[in-house]
DSSP file (Angstrom, degrees, kcal/mol; ACC not computed):
  #  RESIDUE AA STRUCTURE BP1 BP2  ACC     N-H-->O    O-->H-N    N-H-->O    O-->H-N    TCO  KAPPA ALPHA  PHI   PSI    X-CA   Y-CA   Z-CA
    1    1 A M              0   0    0      0, 0.0    15,-0.0     0, 0.0     0, 0.0   0.000 360.0 360.0 360.0 -47.3  106.8  162.5   53.4
    2    2 A F        -     0   0    0      1,-0.1     3,-0.1    14,-0.0    11,-0.1  -0.713 360.0 -88.3-105.2 158.4  105.2  160.9   56.5
    3    3 A P        -     0   0    0      0, 0.0     2,-0.2     0, 0.0    -1,-0.1  -0.094  61.1 -74.3 -59.0 163.1  106.7  160.6   60.0
    4    4 A N    >   -     0   0    0      1,-0.2     3,-0.7     3,-0.1     5,-0.1  -0.406  35.6-154.8 -63.5 125.3  108.8  157.6   60.9
    5    5 A R  T 3  S+     0   0    0      1,-0.2    -1,-0.2    -2,-0.2    86,-0.1   0.552  84.4  77.7 -79.9  -7.2  106.7  154.5   61.4
    6    6 A L  T 3  S+     0   0    0      1,-0.3    85,-2.9    84,-0.1    -1,-0.2   0.824 113.7  16.5 -71.7 -28.7  109.3  153.0   63.7
    7    7 A C  S <  S-     0   0    0     -3,-0.7    -1,-0.3    83,-0.2    -3,-0.1  -0.562  87.1-168.1-140.7  72.5  108.1  155.2   66.6
    8    8 A P        -     0   0    0      0, 0.0    -3,-0.1     0, 0.0     3,-0.1  -0.319  17.9-152.1 -68.5 145.2  104.7  156.6   65.7
    9    9 A K  S    S-     0   0    0      1,-0.1     2,-0.3    -5,-0.1    78,-0.1   0.743  75.8  -9.8 -84.4 -26.4  103.3  159.4   67.8
   10   10 A N  S  > S-     0   0    0     77,-0.1     4,-2.2     1,-0.0     5,-0.2  -0.905  85.7 -77.2-158.3-178.1   99.7  158.5   67.1
   11   11 A F  H  > S+     0   0    0     -2,-0.3     4,-2.0     1,-0.2     5,-0.2   0.857 124.8  55.1 -61.2 -36.5   97.4  156.3   64.9
   12   12 A Y  H  >>S+     0   0    0      1,-0.2     5,-2.3     2,-0.2     4,-1.1   0.923 109.1  46.8 -64.7 -43.4   97.8  158.5   61.9
   13   13 A D  H  45S+     0   0    0      1,-0.2     3,-0.3     2,-0.2    -2,-0.2   0.903 109.2  55.3 -63.5 -40.6  101.6  158.2   62.1
   14   14 A L  H  <5S+     0   0    0     -4,-2.2    -1,-0.2     1,-0.2    -2,-0.2   0.900 114.5  39.0 -59.0 -41.4  101.4  154.5   62.5
   15   15 A L  H  <5S-     0   0    0     -4,-2.0    -1,-0.2    -5,-0.2    -2,-0.2   0.582 109.8-123.5 -86.2 -10.3   99.3  154.2   59.3
   16   16 A G  T  <5 +     0   0    0     -4,-1.1     2,-0.3    -3,-0.3    -3,-0.2   0.855  67.7 123.9  73.0  35.5  101.4  156.8   57.5
   17   17 A I      < -     0   0    0     -5,-2.3    -1,-0.3    -6,-0.1    -2,-0.1  -0.837  64.5-102.6-125.0 162.6   98.4  159.0   56.6
   18   18 A R    >   -     0   0    0     -2,-0.3     3,-1.6     1,-0.1   -16,-0.0  -0.433  34.6-114.4 -76.2 157.8   97.4  162.6   57.2
   19   19 A Q  T 3  S+     0   0    0      1,-0.3    -1,-0.1    -2,-0.1    51,-0.0   0.792 118.2  49.3 -65.2 -27.0   94.9  163.4   60.0
   20   20 A N  T 3  S+     0   0    0      2,-0.0    -1,-0.3     0, 0.0    -2,-0.0   0.098  83.0 141.8 -98.9  23.4   92.4  164.6   57.4
   21   21 A A    <   -     0   0    0     -3,-1.6    -4,-0.0     1,-0.1     2,-0.0  -0.301  52.2-115.7 -64.0 147.1   92.8  161.5   55.2
   22   22 A T     >  -     0   0    0      1,-0.1     4,-2.4     4,-0.0     5,-0.1  -0.283  26.0-105.7 -76.3 168.0   89.7  160.1   53.6
   23   23 A N  H  > S+     0   0    0      1,-0.2     4,-2.7     2,-0.2     5,-0.2   0.859 123.0  54.5 -62.7 -34.6   88.2  156.7   54.4
   24   24 A A  H  > S+     0   0    0      2,-0.2     4,-2.3     1,-0.2    -1,-0.2   0.916 109.3  46.5 -65.3 -42.4   89.5  155.4   51.1
   25   25 A E  H  > S+     0   0    0      2,-0.2     4,-2.4     1,-0.2    -2,-0.2   0.889 112.7  51.1 -65.1 -39.3   93.1  156.6   51.9
   26   26 A L  H  X S+     0   0    0     -4,-2.4     4,-2.5     2,-0.2    -2,-0.2   0.942 111.8  46.0 -61.6 -49.2   92.7  155.1   55.4
   27   27 A R  H  X S+     0   0    0     -4,-2.7     4,-2.8     1,-0.2     5,-0.2   0.888 112.0  51.7 -62.9 -40.7   91.6  151.7   53.9
   28   28 A E  H  X S+     0   0    0     -4,-2.3     4,-2.2     2,-0.2    -1,-0.2   0.920 111.5  46.3 -63.4 -44.5   94.4  151.8   51.3
   29   29 A A  H  X S+     0   0    0     -4,-2.4     4,-2.4     2,-0.2     5,-0.2   0.915 113.8  49.5 -64.2 -43.2   97.1  152.4   53.9
   30   30 A Y  H  X S+     0   0    0     -4,-2.5     4,-2.8     2,-0.2     5,-0.2   0.944 112.3  46.5 -60.9 -50.0   95.6  149.7   56.2
   31   31 A N  H  X S+     0   0    0     -4,-2.8     4,-1.4     1,-0.2    -1,-0.2   0.893 112.6  50.7 -61.9 -40.2   95.5  147.1   53.4
   32   32 A S  H  X S+     0   0    0     -4,-2.2     4,-0.8    -5,-0.2    -1,-0.2   0.927 114.5  42.8 -63.5 -45.6   99.0  147.9   52.3
   33   33 A L  H >X S+     0   0    0     -4,-2.4     4,-1.0     1,-0.2     3,-0.6   0.899 110.6  54.0 -70.4 -40.7  100.4  147.6   55.8
   34   34 A T  H 3< S+     0   0    0     -4,-2.8    -1,-0.2     1,-0.2    -2,-0.2   0.800 100.3  61.3 -68.9 -26.0   98.6  144.5   56.8
   35   35 A R  H >< S+     0   0    0     -4,-1.4     3,-0.6    -5,-0.2    -1,-0.2   0.875 106.3  47.7 -62.3 -35.5   99.8  142.6   53.7
   36   36 A N  H << S+     0   0    0     -4,-0.8    -1,-0.2    -3,-0.6    -2,-0.2   0.728 120.5  35.7 -77.3 -22.6  103.3  143.1   55.0
   37   37 A Y  T 3< S+     0   0    0     -4,-1.0    -1,-0.2    -3,-0.2    13,-0.2  -0.132  75.7 158.3-125.9  36.9  102.6  142.0   58.5
   38   38 A H    X>  -     0   0    0     -3,-0.6     3,-1.5     1,-0.1     4,-1.0  -0.427  44.8-129.9 -67.2 133.9  100.0  139.2   58.1
   39   39 A P  T 34 S+     0   0    0      0, 0.0    -1,-0.1     0, 0.0     3,-0.1   0.759 103.0  60.9 -57.5 -27.8  100.0  136.9   61.2
   40   40 A F  T 34 S+     0   0    0      1,-0.2    -2,-0.0     7,-0.0     7,-0.0   0.768 120.1  23.7 -71.9 -24.1  100.3  133.7   59.0
   41   41 A T  T <4 S+     0   0    0     -3,-1.5    -1,-0.2     2,-0.1     2,-0.2   0.354 106.0  96.1-121.2   4.1  103.6  134.7   57.6
   42   42 A A     <  -     0   0    0     -4,-1.0     2,-0.1    -3,-0.1    -5,-0.1  -0.545  69.1-116.1-102.3 160.6  105.1  137.1   60.1
   43   43 A T     >  -     0   0    0     -2,-0.2     4,-2.2     1,-0.1     5,-0.2  -0.317  44.7 -95.8 -77.1 172.5  107.4  136.9   63.1
   44   44 A R  H  > S+     0   0    0      1,-0.2     4,-2.1     2,-0.2     5,-0.1   0.899 127.1  51.2 -59.8 -41.3  106.1  137.6   66.6
   45   45 A E  H  > S+     0   0    0      1,-0.2     4,-1.9     2,-0.2    -1,-0.2   0.891 110.2  49.1 -63.8 -38.8  107.3  141.3   66.3
   46   46 A E  H  > S+     0   0    0      2,-0.2     4,-2.4     1,-0.2    -1,-0.2   0.846 107.8  54.3 -70.4 -32.7  105.6  141.7   63.0
   47   47 A V  H  X S+     0   0    0     -4,-2.2     4,-2.3     2,-0.2    -2,-0.2   0.899 106.5  52.6 -65.4 -39.6  102.4  140.2   64.5
   48   48 A D  H  X S+     0   0    0     -4,-2.1     4,-2.0     2,-0.2    -2,-0.2   0.918 110.1  47.8 -60.2 -43.2  102.6  142.8   67.3
   49   49 A K  H  X S+     0   0    0     -4,-1.9     4,-2.7     1,-0.2    -2,-0.2   0.909 108.9  54.1 -64.5 -40.8  102.9  145.5   64.6
   50   50 A H  H  X S+     0   0    0     -4,-2.4     4,-2.6     1,-0.2    -2,-0.2   0.907 107.7  50.9 -58.2 -42.2   99.9  144.0   62.8
   51   51 A E  H  X S+     0   0    0     -4,-2.3     4,-2.3     2,-0.2    -1,-0.2   0.888 110.6  48.3 -64.3 -39.4   97.8  144.2   66.0
   52   52 A R  H  X S+     0   0    0     -4,-2.0     4,-2.4     2,-0.2    -2,-0.2   0.911 111.5  50.1 -66.2 -42.0   98.7  147.9   66.4
   53   53 A I  H  X S+     0   0    0     -4,-2.7     4,-2.5     1,-0.2    -2,-0.2   0.922 111.7  48.0 -61.7 -44.4   97.9  148.6   62.8
   54   54 A H  H  X S+     0   0    0     -4,-2.6     4,-2.6     2,-0.2    -1,-0.2   0.901 110.4  51.4 -64.5 -41.0   94.5  146.9   63.2
   55   55 A A  H  X S+     0   0    0     -4,-2.3     4,-1.6     2,-0.2    -1,-0.2   0.914 111.3  48.0 -62.2 -42.5   93.7  148.7   66.5
   56   56 A A  H  X S+     0   0    0     -4,-2.4     4,-2.6     1,-0.2    -2,-0.2   0.933 113.4  47.2 -63.3 -45.7   94.5  152.1   64.8
   57   57 A Y  H  X S+     0   0    0     -4,-2.5     4,-2.3     1,-0.2     5,-0.2   0.896 107.0  57.9 -62.4 -40.8   92.3  151.2   61.8
   58   58 A D  H  < S+     0   0    0     -4,-2.6     4,-0.5     1,-0.2    -1,-0.2   0.872 112.9  39.7 -59.5 -38.8   89.5  150.0   64.0
   59   59 A V  H >< S+     0   0    0     -4,-1.6     3,-0.7    -3,-0.2     7,-0.2   0.930 117.7  46.6 -74.6 -47.1   89.4  153.5   65.7
   60   60 A L  H 3< S+     0   0    0     -4,-2.6    -2,-0.2     1,-0.2    -3,-0.2   0.737 103.7  60.7 -74.4 -23.1   89.9  155.6   62.7
   61   61 A R  T 3< S+     0   0    0     -4,-2.3     2,-0.6    -5,-0.2    -1,-0.2   0.743  91.8  74.8 -77.2 -21.0   87.4  153.9   60.4
   62   62 A D  S <> S-     0   0    0     -3,-0.7     4,-2.9    -4,-0.5     5,-0.2  -0.831  76.9-148.3 -92.9 118.5   84.5  154.7   62.7
   63   63 A S  H  > S+     0   0    0     -2,-0.6     4,-2.1     1,-0.2    -1,-0.1   0.851  94.5  46.3 -60.2 -39.2   83.6  158.4   62.3
   64   64 A S  H  > S+     0   0    0      2,-0.2     4,-2.0     1,-0.2    -1,-0.2   0.908 115.5  45.7 -72.0 -39.7   82.4  158.9   65.9
   65   65 A R  H  > S+     0   0    0      2,-0.2     4,-2.4     1,-0.2    -2,-0.2   0.878 112.9  51.6 -68.1 -36.2   85.4  157.1   67.4
   66   66 A R  H  X S+     0   0    0     -4,-2.9     4,-2.7    -7,-0.2    -2,-0.2   0.901 108.2  51.4 -65.8 -40.3   87.8  159.0   65.1
   67   67 A Q  H  X S+     0   0    0     -4,-2.1     4,-2.0    -5,-0.2    -2,-0.2   0.917 111.5  46.7 -63.0 -43.3   86.2  162.3   66.1
   68   68 A R  H  X S+     0   0    0     -4,-2.0     4,-2.1     2,-0.2    -2,-0.2   0.906 112.1  51.2 -64.2 -41.3   86.7  161.5   69.8
   69   69 A Y  H  X S+     0   0    0     -4,-2.4     4,-2.5     1,-0.2    -2,-0.2   0.919 109.2  50.2 -61.8 -44.1   90.3  160.4   69.1
   70   70 A D  H  X S+     0   0    0     -4,-2.7     4,-2.5     1,-0.2    -1,-0.2   0.877 108.7  52.8 -62.0 -37.8   91.0  163.6   67.3
   71   71 A Q  H  X S+     0   0    0     -4,-2.0     4,-2.5     2,-0.2    -1,-0.2   0.899 109.1  49.2 -64.4 -40.2   89.6  165.6   70.3
   72   72 A I  H  X S+     0   0    0     -4,-2.1     4,-2.1     2,-0.2    -2,-0.2   0.921 111.2  49.6 -64.8 -43.3   92.0  163.7   72.6
   73   73 A L  H  X S+     0   0    0     -4,-2.5     4,-0.6     1,-0.2    -2,-0.2   0.919 112.6  47.4 -60.1 -43.8   94.9  164.4   70.3
   74   74 A A  H >< S+     0   0    0     -4,-2.5     3,-0.6     1,-0.2    -2,-0.2   0.898 112.0  50.0 -65.5 -40.5   94.0  168.1   70.2
   75   75 A R  H 3< S+     0   0    0     -4,-2.5    -1,-0.2     1,-0.2    -2,-0.2   0.866 115.8  42.2 -66.1 -36.1   93.6  168.3   74.0
   76   76 A N  H >< S+     0   0    0     -4,-2.1     3,-1.9    -5,-0.2    -1,-0.2   0.431  83.2 127.2 -92.5   0.1   96.9  166.6   74.6
   77   77 A A  T << S+     0   0    0     -4,-0.6    -3,-0.0    -3,-0.6    -4,-0.0  -0.365  80.0   9.6 -61.7 130.3   98.8  168.6   71.9
   78   78 A G  T 3  S+     0   0    0      1,-0.2    -1,-0.3    -2,-0.1    -2,-0.1   0.408  93.6 124.0  83.9  -2.9  101.9  170.2   73.3
   79   79 A I    <   -     0   0    0     -3,-1.9    -1,-0.2     1,-0.0     2,-0.1  -0.819  60.7-131.8 -92.9 116.2  101.7  168.4   76.7
   80   80 A P        -     0   0    0      0, 0.0     2,-0.3     0, 0.0    -3,-0.0  -0.400  17.0-132.0 -69.3 142.3  105.0  166.6   77.3
   81   81 A S        -     0   0    0      1,-0.1     4,-0.0    -2,-0.1     0, 0.0  -0.723   4.8-150.9 -93.5 142.0  104.7  163.0   78.4
   82   82 A T  S    S+     0   0    0     -2,-0.3    -1,-0.1     1,-0.2     0, 0.0   0.773  85.0  13.1 -82.0 -27.2  106.7  161.7   81.4
   83   83 A K  S    S-     0   0    0      0, 0.0    -1,-0.2     0, 0.0     2,-0.1  -0.991  91.9 -94.3-145.3 151.7  106.8  158.2   80.0
   84   84 A P        -     0   0    0      0, 0.0     2,-0.1     0, 0.0     5,-0.0  -0.367  37.3-134.3 -67.4 142.0  106.0  156.7   76.6
   85   85 A T    >>  -     0   0    0      1,-0.1     3,-1.1    -2,-0.1     4,-0.6  -0.290  35.4 -90.8 -82.0 175.9  102.5  155.3   76.1
   86   86 A F  G >4 S+     0   0    0      1,-0.3     3,-1.0     2,-0.2    -1,-0.1   0.888 129.3  50.5 -53.9 -41.1  101.9  151.9   74.4
   87   87 A W  G 34 S+     0   0    0      1,-0.2    -1,-0.3   -78,-0.1   -77,-0.1   0.627 104.8  57.7 -78.3 -12.2  101.7  153.6   71.0
   88   88 A E  G <4 S+     0   0    0     -3,-1.1    -1,-0.2   -79,-0.1    -2,-0.2   0.489  80.3 109.8 -93.8  -3.8  105.0  155.4   71.5
   89   89 A Q  S << S-     0   0    0     -3,-1.0    -4,-0.0    -4,-0.6    -3,-0.0  -0.457  82.9 -97.8 -68.7 141.6  106.9  152.2   72.1
   90   90 A P        -     0   0    0      0, 0.0     2,-0.6     0, 0.0   -83,-0.2  -0.319  31.6-141.2 -60.2 141.6  109.3  151.4   69.2
   91   91 A I              0   0    0    -85,-2.9   -45,-0.1     1,-0.1   -46,-0.0  -0.930 360.0 360.0-105.6 119.7  108.0  148.9   66.7
   92   92 A M              0   0    0     -2,-0.6   -46,-0.1   -47,-0.1    -1,-0.1   0.436 360.0 360.0 -92.6 360.0  110.6  146.5   65.5
């Protein structure tokens, strides 16, 4: 149903939600994912993924930051990248 979380294209893909997801859906996805990658019980790679998940949630939960992020996504849509960004790196 949702894009592959191993190589997410953006914060929405990382969290496995639609771009028009509600705050409740966002919070539910965040809580579900962070339970699986909690730093106290996770490997180093899983801690890295937890940090990425938290960074995505931190941006998307704030309406003004989310709006700016959506504008950046819209502006960059269709523009091919010459090298992968931090968020395009595979998550193991």
